[in-house]
C-alpha positions in Angstrom: -304.3 36.9 -79.0 -304.4 39.5 -81.9 -300.6 39.7 -81.9 -300.3 35.9 -82.1 -302.7 35.7 -85.0 -300.9 38.5 -86.7 -297.5 36.7 -86.3 -299.1 33.5 -87.7 -300.6 35.5 -90.6 -297.2 37.0 -91.4 -295.5 33.6 -91.2 -298.0 32.0 -93.5 -297.8 34.9 -96.0 -294.0 34.7 -96.1 -294.2 30.9 -96.5 -296.5 31.4 -99.4 -293.8 33.7 -100.9 -296.0 36.8 -101.1 -295.2 40.4 -100.2 -297.7 42.6 -98.4 -298.9 44.4 -101.6 -299.6 41.2 -103.5 -301.3 39.6 -100.5 -303.4 42.7 -99.8 -304.6 42.7 -103.4 -305.6 39.1 -103.1 -307.7 39.6 -100.0 -309.0 43.0 -101.0 -307.2 45.3 -98.5 -304.3 47.8 -98.8 -300.7 46.8 -97.9 -301.0 49.2 -94.9 -304.0 47.1 -93.7 -301.9 44.0 -94.0 -299.2 45.6 -91.9 -301.8 46.4 -89.2 -303.2 42.9 -89.3 -299.8 41.4 -89.0 -298.8 43.6 -86.0 -302.1 42.8 -84.3 -303.2 46.4 -84.3 -306.5 45.7 -86.1 -308.9 42.9 -85.4 -309.4 40.2 -88.0 -313.0 39.7 -88.9 -314.3 36.3 -89.5 -315.0 37.0 -93.2 -311.4 38.3 -93.6 -310.0 35.2 -91.8 -311.9 32.9 -94.2 -310.6 34.8 -97.2 -307.0 34.8 -95.8 -307.1 31.1 -95.1 -308.5 30.4 -98.6 -305.8 32.5 -100.3 -303.0 31.0 -98.2 -304.3 27.4 -98.3 -304.3 27.0 -94.6 -307.0 26.1 -92.0 -308.4 28.6 -89.6 -306.8 26.7 -86.7 -303.4 27.3 -88.2 -304.0 31.0 -88.3 -304.9 30.9 -84.6 -302.3 28.5 -83.3 -299.5 28.6 -85.8 -298.3 26.6 -88.8 
């Protein structure tokens, strides 16, 4: 499940035209943390998921199930 969410996160970030550095700055984490989230290495907290969805303009369901 974490890998699928990570893949969906990466797809949404790329669709928004953001690199990992810019996106990380917007959500308050390092670019390295973004890499780990996108690979599914780190769990995504609910608070981070809400922030990510707000910054990308997507719904939580899209993060879980895809765009």
